[in-house]
Every structure is written in structure tokens, then in C-alpha cells.
N, C-alpha and C positions, 0 to 999 in steps of 0.2 A: 374903757373896760365894760364888758357885759355885766349887768346886774342880775344875779339869779333871784328867782322867786320860789318861795317855799309854799306849797299848797297841800293841806289835808284833803283827802278824798272820802266823802261819806257815801257809801252805798246804801240805798234805801229799798226796803221791801215792806209792803203793808204799813207804811207810815213810820217805820223804825230803822235806825241805822244797824246794819248787819255786816258781818264779815265771814268770809270763807277762805278756802285755800284751793288754788287752781280752779276758781269759779265754782267750786263745789263745797258741800258741807256748811252751807250758810246758816249763821246763828245770829239772833238778835243781841245787840250789845248796848245800845243807848237810845235816848230820845233825841232826835235830830236838832230841835231847837236849843236844848241845854248844851249839846256838844258843839254846835256851831258858835254859840255864845262864848263858850270856853276858848275856842280857837281864836275868835275875834279879839279876846282879851290877852291871848298868849303870844301874839305877834305873827300869826299867819298872814301871808300877803293876799291870798284869795282862798276861796273854798270851792270844791267841785262836788256836786251831787249827781249820783247816778241812780235812777230807778232801774234796778238790774233786771226786772222782769217784765217791764212795760212793753218792750218790743216783742219779746217772745209770747206774751200773753195778748198782745194786740189790743192794748188798752191805753187810756190816757195817762197824763202825768199827775203827780202828786202836787198840784198847784196850791191846795189848802196848806200843806206843810210848808211849801215855798214862801207863801205870803207870811206865815208866822215867823219864819227865819229872817226874812227881809226887814220885818219890823224891828228886830233885835241886833241885827248884824250889819256892820257898815263897811265891810270890805267887799270886793267884787265877787259875784257868784256865777259860777258856770253850772249849767243844768243839762243833764242828758238822760236818754231812755224814753222811747216812745215818740220822739220827735220825727215826723215823717213828711211834713208839708209846711207851707208858710202859715197856715192857720195855727197848728200846734206850736210852731216857733213863736208866733205872736202871743199866744196864751201864756207861754212861760216867761217871755220878756216882760210882758205886762203884769205878771205876778211878782216881779222883783228880781228876775235874773239879768245879769249883764251880758252873758253870753249863753248860747245854746251849743251843745255838743251833739253831733250827729254821727252815727256809725253804721248801723244796718241799713237804714233808709238811704244814706248816701251811696252805700255800695249797690244797692238794688236800683236806685234811681239817681245816678250821678248829676242829673240836671238840677237836683235840689240844691246843690252846692252854690252855683252861680245865682240861683233864684233868691237864696237867703241872703248872700252878699249884696245883691242889687237892692233888695227890699230893706234890709236892716244895717248894711254896712259890713266891711270886712272884720271889724273888731267884734262883731256880734256872733262870730262862729268859730268853733273848734271842731275839727274832724277827728274822731277817734278811730283807731285801728287796733283790733284785737288780733294777736298773731300767735302762731305756734310753729314748732320746727317741722319742716317737710323737706328732707334732702332731695326729693325728686324735682323741686323747683329751682330755677336759676339762683335765687338768693339764698335758698335753704329755709325760707320762712313763708307760711301761708296765712292768708286773711281768713279770720273767723267772724261770723256775725251772730246775731241773736244771743247776745251775752256770752259768747264763746262756745255756744252749743252746736253751731252749724259751720262745717268746713266748706270753703267756697271753691277750692282748686286754684285760686288766684295768687300770684306772687305778691307778697306784702310790700316789697320795695317798689316794684312797678306800680302798685296801687298808690303808694305815697307819692311817687313822681306824678301820677295823674292828678291827684288831689292838689299837689303843690301847683300844677299848671293852671288851676282855676283861680290862683291868687290868694288861696287860704293862708292866713298867717300864723296859725297854731295847729300842729298836728300832734296827737297824743297816742303813741303806740303802747299797748300793754301786752306784756308776755303772758300767755296763759300758763305756761310752765312756772313762771316766777310769781304769779299772783298769790299773795299771802304766805309765800314760802319762806320769806326773810333770808334767802340765800344770795341776794344781789339782783341788780337789774340785768336784763338781757343787753349787755353792752354792744354786741355786734349789730343788733337792730338799731340801736340809738346811733351808732357810728355810721351805718349805712344810710339811714334816713338823713342825718345831718350832712353827709357828703353830697347828696343828690337833690336836696330840698332847700329852698330859700326860707321856708317857714321856720318858726321857732319849734323845736322838738322837745316834747315833755317826756321826762323819764317817769315810767310807771310800772309797777309790778315787780316786787321783789326786795324792797328795801328792808334790811334787818339790823344794820349798825351804821354808825357815822361814816365809815370808810366807803360804804356802798354809795352813799350820796355823793361824795367827793369823786368816786370813780365815774359816776354818771356825768358829772360836770366835765371831767377829762375826755369823756367819750363824745361830748358835743351837745349835751342837754343844756338848755337855758332855764327850763323850769323843772323843779324837783317835786314830784307828786308822791305822797305815801299815805298809807291808812293804818295798818296794824301797829306800826312802831310809835305812832302818835296816839291812836286810840287807847293802847294799853301802857302808855307812859314809858315805853322802852327808850324813847328819845324825846326830849323837850325841845320845842321849837327855838327858843332862846339859846339853848345849848348847841343846837345844830348851827344856827347862824354864827355863833362865836367860833365854832370849829371851823367852819368854811372860811370865815374871815382870817382866822390864824393861818390857813393854808393858802392864802392869796386870792380867795374868791370874794368878789364883791357881792353883798347881799343888801337887801332893803333894811 
């Protein structure tokens, strides 16, 4: 039986944890070191950090914050935002991350995917794909980059298949429409990617209640990522794991 992992996501801007809705209206909510420590003690399996404006502002990552988090937290850390080459990936890994997450740079320069895998190993890379509905495309979903600001015209499921072809073992699609809305994950995206990809698919964008996370498992997600419901104590991680276990889902 597949064991599901529960991962809080901490979006970072100017050194603080922030949250918005549909990638907009972003507000500061917490200190990243304190919040990461809380999740470490609460049973989170991993943590994901995204510097949400690094790619758009074309600047480096928040490695100072990452180092402080890594000193206090002993679960795996994935970090994304602003990683565009082997040098920036190495900086993040050396600062304490276990994985780097690449999105915009991977789309603009797909060769970075095999380069990172060759240099650091397949377990050091997640490819994130921001998506939104576009009925004109074959799958009905379009790839967005630059933190959801830039439409690419590319079909999201076809891009996921291309990413999977490089041997990536974690793909993280986030629904722009679902982000922060608490209305549920975009299940058709999860299902479609799970059907065509060998990689682990992460459910991201839209969790609002316990049932939403179970729905994501049924759709094919192996990893359950959420932010608002954890940050604002709408769902406790221990409560979630007990709920999933009671519904026949293996958790750590």
C-alpha cells in the first residue's frame, strides 16, 4: 500500500510567510522559522518553501531564512522560487534544502531538468507546474509561469508528460483557480497527470476541509500539500492523518 505524505507549504515573500487567494492579495501571516518549527513538532512529513516573487523579480533565493530553518527543523525541506541553474540549485541545497523545486526556469529551459538530476540526483528535484483552465487546449489546462502571472499557451498535461520523460520522480501541479480558495483540489488535473506520468503527483491548491484531501488521494495524489488550512488551524496534521487512516489510507 502506498504511504501518503502530508506537507505544509510556506510561501515566502520578503522573509515572511505569506498567503493569498488565486496567487493574488498576498498578506504576511507568520515568521518562517517559528512556523516551520511548529510543523516539525506537529507531525508534518516534509515542508515546502516557495519564494513566490523570486522568479518574477529575477533575484536570488532567501538562503538566510533557509539556513535558520534548517538549524531548527529535522524533516525534509523542498525549496523553490528563483532556481534557474546548477549554481542556484547548489546554493539552496548547501543552505539546508533536501530538494529544489523548479517551475518557470524548467519551462523556459527544459535542459535544466536533466542537468539537475545528473548533478545532484533524481531525489533532489521536484518540478512544479502552475495550471489554469483553458478550454482551447487539448487537456483543457494551460501552463502558467512567473508565480502564475504569465500564460504560456502550453498544454499542462503535455508538459507534465515531457517532464516525466526526463525521469523526474515528483511533479507538483498547483491550480491557479484553487489556490487559497479552500474549495477543493482540481481533481481532473491530478487524475490526468497520475494517468500519464510515472512520477509521484502532489496535490496542491484548494484544500479546505478533510474530505478534499481524501478526494485528492482517490484522484491519484501520493503527496498532499496544503497551506491555509494548516496555517490558520482549520485542520490539524494529527487530525488529518487519523482521518485518512480511518478511511483506509496509509500515512506516515
